[in-house]
N, C-alpha and C positions, 0 to 999 in steps of 0.2 A: 098471536104473539108467542115468540119462543119463551121457554121457561128461563128462570133466572140463572140456573146452573149452565145452561147452554150459552146464554148471552155472555157469561163471564169468560167463556173460552174464546170469544170473538177477539181476534188480534191480527197482527201482521207477522211476516217472517223476520227473523233475526231481532235486533234490538238488545237492550241491556236492562239491568235492574239495579240502578244506583240506590243508595239509602234515600228514604223519602224526606226525613227531617221536617215533617209538617206538624208534628205534635204540638209545638209551642203556639201555633196560631190557628189551627183548624177550628178550634172552639171559641175564637175571639171574635165577638161581634164587631161590625164595621163602626168606627168612631170618626166623628168629624175632626179634622186636623186644623189647628189655628193658622191664620194668615201670617206669612213672614212680613217683616217691616218693608221689604222691597221684593217684588216679584219680577222675574226675568223671563219673558215669553219669547222663545226663539221663533222666528218666522218660518223656519224649515224644521218641522218635527214629524214629517210624513214622507213617504216615497213620492217623488215628483218635484214640482217647482215650488219655491218658497212663496208664502203669501206676501201681499203688498200692503204696507201700512196705510190706513185710511183715517188716522188720527194725527194730531200734532203735539209736539212737546208743550206741556203746560195745560193741556186740555183735561177737563174733568170727564171721566167715563163712569158708566153705571155697570154693575155686575151683570154679565150676560151680553153687554153691548158688543157689536162687532168692532174690532180694532184693526183688522187686516182682512183684505179681500183675497179670494182665490185668484191665482194667475193662470187662467185657462182651465181646461177640463182635468188635467192631472195635478190638481192642487185643491186645497181646502182653506176656508177662512179661519181666522182666530177670533176668539171672544174674550172679553175681560173677565178674569177669574174673580175679581173683586171690584167694588166701587172704589175708584182710586183716581189719582192724578198721574198723567203721563209725564214721567220725569225725564226720560231720555229715549231716543231711538238711535241705537248704536250697536256696535259689534259686541258680542258676548261669547264666552267659551262654550263649546259643544262636547258631547261625549267622545267624538272622534279626535279631539284635540285641536281642531280647526276653529277659528273665530267665524261666527256667522251673525248676520244682522238680527236684531230682536228689539222688543219693546219693554222698557223698564217701567213698572207701575208701582206707585206708593199708595197702599190702601188707606182709605180715610177711616181713622179710628172710631169716629162717632157714628158711622153709617150703620144702618140696619142690615146691610148686605143682602137685601132681597134681590133675587134675580129678575132681570127684565123679561117680561112676557113678549112673545112675538106673534106672528101669524100662524095659528095652529094648522097642522096637517093631520086630518082625521082619517083613520084607516078606512072607514066605510065610505067616505065621500071622495077620497083622492084617487087619481089614476096611478098606474104604475110609474109613469114618467114624473108625475108630481111627487110621489114618494121618494124616488131617486134624487130629484132636485132638492127636496127638503133635507135629505140625508147629507148631501153636499153642503147645503147652506148651514147645517148644524155643525159642520167641521168634523164629522165623525170619520174616524179611520179604524183600522183593525186594532183592537185593544189587547190582543194576545201578544204583541211585541213587534210585529212586522210594520205596523202603522201604514199599511197600504190603504189608499182612499177607498172607503167602502162603496161609494156610489159607482166607481169604475168597475169594481168586481161584480156588482149586481147587474150591470148593463150587459145582458146576454146578447151576443152577436146574432145577426140575422141568420136564420136557418138552424140555429142551435136551440136546444131545450134542456133545462135542468129538471129531470123528473124527481130528484131528491135534493132537499136542502138539509145539510148536516150542521147542527149547532154544536160547536166544539166546547164541551165542558170537561174534557179529559184532564187538563191541568197536570201533565205528567212531570213537569219540571220540579226538581227537588226544592224544598222550602216554601214554595208559593201556595197560598190558599185563597187568593183573591177570588177566582171563579167559584170556588166552593162556597164562600160566604155570599157572593152575589146570588147564586142559585137558591140559597136558603132564605135570604132576606129580601130579594127583589123578584120573587116568583111572578108577580103580576106584570112587572116590567118585561121580564124575559118572554112571557107568553104573548104579550101585546106586540113586542118587537118581532116575534115570529110571524104574527099576522101581517105586519107591514112587509116583512121580507118575502113571505109567500106571495103576496099580491104584487110586489115589485118584480119578482122573478118569474112568476107563473109556475112555480114548483108544484108538483102534484102531492108531495108529502114531505114531512120534516121528521128527522131523527135527531133527538137530543142525545149525544154520546157522552157517557159519564164512566170514568174508571170505577172499578169495584170498591175502591177505598173511600168512595163518597156515597155510600148507600143511603144515608139520610137525605142527601140532596135529591137523589133519584126518587125516593119515596115521596118527598115533599112535592116535587114537580108532577109526579104521576097522579097525585090526588086532585090536581086542578086541570088535567088535560081535557081538551074539548071532546065532546061525545062522538063527533063524526069520525074519529080514528085517523085523521090526517096527520096528527102529531103523536109520536111515540117516544119513549125513553128506552135506550138500550145500554146495557152494562158491558164494559170492556175489561179485558184482563189488565192488571196493573203492570205496565211495561213502558219503558222509555225508548223512542220518542212517539208514544201512542198518539199524542196530540197533533203531530204533523199531518197536514191535510191529505197527503198522498197515502199515509199510513191509515188514516181513518177511513178513507174510501176503500182501501183494500180490505180492512177488517170488517167493515159493515156491509159493503156491497159486492165484494169479490171482484172489483174492477181495478185494473192497473192503468194509471195515468201514463201515457206514452212519454218516452224521453223527450224533453223539451216541450211537453204539452202542458195543458191546464186542466183542472177538474171538469170544466164544462165539456172537454173533449170526450168525457165518459159520462156526460149527462148529470153531473153533480156540482154543487156549490157548497163551500164550507165557510161558516161565519162563527167567530168566537162568541161564547155565551155572554161575556161582558159587553161586547159590541151590540148584541141583540137587546140587552137590557137598556143600554143607553138610547137606542132607537125608540124603545117603548117608553122610556122616561122623558125624553126631550121633545119628540115630534108633536105630541098632543098640545104642547105649550109653545111651539115655535121657538124653542130655545136652542142655544149652541152649547157645545161641550166646553165647560170651563174647569172641570175637576174630574177626578177618576179615583177608583178604589185601588189601593196599593198595599201589598204585604210588606211590612218592614220587619226584618228578622235577621237571624244570623248569630253566631256565637258572641260577637262583640256588642250586640244590641241589648240594652237593659229592659226597655219597655216594648217588647215585641207585640205586634198586632196587625190588624187590617184597618187601614185608615182611608177616609175620603179626603184627598189632598188636592189643593188648587194647582192647576197647571202653572208652571213657572216658579214653584217653590224651590229655592236653592237647596241643593243637597246638604250643604253645611248646616243650614238652619234646621232641616229635618232631623239630622243626626243629633244635633245639640238638643233638640226638643225631646226626642225619645230617650236620650242618654246612651252613651257608648262607653265601653271600657277604654282605659288609657292605652294608647298605642294601637290604633286601628291600622291594619296593614293593607287591606284591600277591600274595596266596595264594588259589588256588582249591581248594575241596573238590569233587572230581569233575574233569572236564576243562574246558578253557577255553571250549567251545561251550555246554554245558548245565549246567556246574557253577556254584556260587555263590561269589562272592568272600567270604572270611572277614571278618566284621565286627570280629574281635578274635583275638589269638593265645591267648586264655584259653579259647576254646571247645574242645570235646572231639571226638575221633574217635567217630563213631556207626556203627550198623549200615549206614546208607546211604552211607557214605564209601568210594567206590571208588578215589579217588586224591587226592593232595595235590600240587599243581603251583605252584611258587613262581617268581616273576619278580623281577628286580632293579628298583630304583627308576628306573634309567636306561631300562630296557625299558618300564616302566610309563609314564613320561613320554612316550616315543616313540609309545606307542599312543593318547595323548590328542590327537586331531586335531580341528580345527574341524568343526562340523556346517554343511552347506550345504543350501539348499532342494532339495526333490525335483525332479529333472529329467525324471521319467517315462520313464526309460530302459527299464524293463521287466525289468531283471536280477532283481529280487526275485520277479517272477511266474515266471520260468524256474527259479528256485531252489526255490521253496516246494514241499515234497513233498505238501502237502495241497491243492494247486491253489487257494490263496487269493489275494487281491489285497493283498499287504502295503502297497503304495504307497497305495491308497485307505484302508486301515485306518489307516495312519500319519497321513494328513491328517485323518481323523475323530478320531483320538486327540488331536491338538493342539486340536481344538475341543471335546473331551470329550463327543462324541456317542456315548456308550457303548452306549445301547440300539440305535441304528442299526447300530453295528459288529456287535453280536450277532445282530440280527434279519435284516439284509440281507446281511451280509458274513461270516457264520459265524465270528465271532471265537473262540467257544469250541472250535472244532475245532483251533485253533492249539495245538501242544504245546511251543512255545517252544524249538525246536531251534536257532534263531539263524542259519539259513541266509540269511535275508533281510538281516540286519545284516551278515553276512560279505561279501556281494557288493555292498552299497550303495556306489556311488562318492561319494555325498554324506555318508557316515559318519553316517547317521541312526540313532539307537539304537532301532530298530523294536521289537525283542523286549522291551526294557525298558518301552516305552510300552504294549505289548500286555499285559504283566503287570499294570500299573497299571489298565488298562481292564477286564481280567478280574476283578480284585479288586473294582472298583466294581460290576460287573454282579452278582457273587455277593453283595455286601453289600446291594444293592438287592433282590435276590431273597429274601434271608433276612429282610429287614425287611417285606416285603409279606405 
């Protein structure tokens, strides 16, 4: 194993160093959050097709009970976050601003809220296919923010082999400390989850990747690593977006995922550490995911911390419970770099919500600065981890030359990390323009 000093230099080309802003919550233990009087569970909170309700209005459900079935392979089921009564199955607001179908549950105040046990999937007895099926049945998706169905990612195509499984504990996004606390407080779940993942994928080894600002988590995990050496912990340089899977593969393995390709093309798979922990926590009990750990923080939040929060908790209830300063201006779900600004306080916490970061109206106004013309300084080229030309892409975006952006300048390789916008001295909203352009490219492709 390489020495600590060498491992700290492991990183990728380019990137940025935004302020971390993690001090307020990195030392805060995970606390259980109370149930809201009404939970709103969207049926689409993952990449793919929405789940299909399997309960009726007025029905009494038990915590952990399946309330919606997956609709095909690119879908996952939903489970009741609380013992409750199904009040409505109706449209509800989503983070995108669109209305989507969901299930409203009214928790039963007198219930013990014990979670329903299901058919256990034991790592030593189950086959790879049985583990992958159990992960889908548990409704597990990527908890780092993308919410891609985990069982789909783990199903390695014929002829391919993942020699390395990377467990992503980098958590490079400012403000967020969810993964840090999970590694400290759920070590056994993480390591058991890795055993499930290695058996499901056939990976030869696992690397737990942790940035150097989480040395306590790295030491804590190293103390319990299996003696066979198949699992190791490696320390990465603190840099954004170190946690992006292509960046992790480059930093740890020196392999470059090809344009338009996937990690499996270079014999690697990446899974978020919180996702691994949920696999280890839920599969032995045959349970589904009905809650997750979330960092609630930001300058406008009074009681900052890391909380285990029921899926479907309304954002308004969450903020009222932790207390916020008067005049909240903007709330991000996820971090401020790659997270999305909430379109309404009536949306719900979903499986993909890793953090809630609230800013005051004063701070929001201060961030609204005038946009100036591009001065071709080149800062965005030095920042882009994908070695794109954000300046040229931005100019083409203004002209709506979307096809040229995609064909000549690799627009679709952009994963919207926001590094270019962060360093731009002209305050050009580059990543927002790229999102619009990518949507136009996808729309044109689907119409052809």
